[in-house]
C-alpha positions as CSV (number, residue, x, y, z in Angstrom):
1,M,-20.4,109.1,-18.5
2,E,-16.8,110.1,-18.4
3,R,-14.2,108.5,-16.2
4,L,-11.9,111.3,-15.1
5,D,-8.3,110.7,-14.3
6,P,-6.3,113.1,-12.2
7,D,-5.1,115.0,-15.3
8,A,-8.7,116.1,-16.0
9,F,-8.7,118.0,-12.7
10,D,-5.4,119.7,-13.4
11,G,-6.2,120.8,-17.0
12,N,-9.1,122.8,-18.4
13,H,-11.4,119.8,-18.6
14,L,-13.6,120.8,-15.6
15,R,-12.9,124.5,-16.0
16,R,-14.9,124.9,-19.2
17,R,-18.2,126.7,-18.9
18,G,-21.0,124.6,-17.6
19,T,-21.9,122.4,-14.7
20,W,-20.3,119.0,-13.7
21,A,-21.1,116.5,-11.1
22,V,-18.3,114.2,-10.2
23,A,-18.9,111.1,-8.1
24,F,-15.7,109.9,-6.5
25,L,-16.1,106.1,-6.3
26,A,-14.0,103.0,-5.6
27,D,-14.7,99.5,-7.0
28,W,-14.0,97.9,-3.6
29,C,-16.7,100.1,-1.8
30,P,-20.1,98.4,-1.5
31,F,-21.8,101.8,-1.0
32,C,-20.2,103.0,-4.3
33,R,-21.6,100.0,-6.1
34,T,-25.1,100.9,-4.8
35,F,-24.8,104.6,-5.4
36,G,-23.1,104.4,-8.8
37,P,-26.2,103.4,-10.8
38,E,-28.3,106.0,-9.0
39,F,-25.8,108.7,-10.0
40,E,-25.6,107.4,-13.5
41,A,-29.4,107.7,-13.8
42,L,-29.0,111.5,-13.6
43,E,-27.3,111.4,-17.1
44,G,-29.4,113.1,-19.7
45,S,-31.8,114.7,-17.2
46,G,-30.4,118.2,-17.6
47,P,-27.8,120.5,-19.2
48,F,-24.9,119.3,-17.1
49,H,-22.1,116.8,-17.4
50,L,-21.4,113.8,-15.2
51,G,-18.1,112.2,-14.4
52,I,-16.6,109.5,-12.3
53,G,-13.4,110.1,-10.3
54,D,-12.0,106.6,-9.8
55,L,-10.5,106.2,-6.4
56,T,-10.1,102.4,-6.6
57,D,-6.4,102.9,-6.3
58,E,-5.8,104.1,-2.8
59,G,-2.7,105.9,-4.0
60,S,-4.7,108.2,-6.3
61,P,-3.8,111.8,-5.8
62,L,-7.5,112.7,-6.0
63,W,-7.9,111.5,-2.3
64,D,-5.7,114.3,-1.1
65,R,-6.5,116.9,-3.7
66,F,-10.2,116.8,-2.7
67,S,-9.7,115.8,1.0
68,I,-11.8,112.7,0.5
69,E,-12.0,110.5,3.5
70,V,-15.1,108.4,2.7
71,V,-16.5,107.2,-0.6
72,P,-18.8,107.8,-2.3
73,T,-18.4,111.6,-2.3
74,V,-20.0,113.9,-4.9
75,V,-18.8,117.3,-5.9
76,V,-20.7,119.7,-8.2
77,F,-18.6,122.2,-10.2
78,R,-20.0,125.2,-11.9
79,D,-17.5,126.8,-14.4
80,G,-14.7,124.9,-12.6
81,V,-15.6,126.1,-9.1
82,P,-16.9,123.6,-6.6
83,T,-20.4,124.7,-5.5
84,C,-21.8,121.7,-3.7
85,R,-20.3,118.7,-2.0
86,R,-21.8,115.7,-0.3
87,D,-19.5,113.3,1.5
88,G,-20.4,109.7,2.2
89,T,-20.9,108.6,5.8
90,L,-18.7,105.9,7.1
91,G,-20.7,102.6,7.1
92,R,-23.6,104.2,5.2
93,G,-22.4,106.0,2.1
94,L,-24.7,108.7,0.7
95,S,-28.4,109.1,1.6
96,D,-31.4,109.9,-0.6
97,A,-31.2,113.4,0.8
98,D,-27.6,113.8,-0.4
99,L,-28.7,112.7,-3.9
100,S,-31.6,115.2,-3.8
101,A,-29.1,118.0,-2.8
102,V,-26.9,117.1,-5.7
103,R,-29.9,117.2,-8.1
104,A,-30.9,120.6,-6.7
105,A,-27.3,121.9,-7.2
106,L,-27.3,120.7,-10.8
107,T,-30.6,122.3,-11.7
108,T,-30.2,125.7,-10.0
109,G,-28.1,128.6,-11.3
């Protein structure tokens, strides 16, 4: 699983053909620590790539670039275009339904 820095979003990294799911997580977030292993379990289950957008640094430009207010948040990109987004809920994180929606977005064309 790739850890993506802000430069990965500026360059061609996520724009290459294919599907990416990026989980925006922060080390200090208890919901991220729970969700992270569930997200990582998706690796190898399909023809897509997974990445982690590290938001541990509250000064990261990724917060503003993706208008993230709550972590964890997951964005699915297809050929560089965001096609699905699930934002965490304050005090609860992401639900099983959110993870199911991400799985569905990764496996449908």
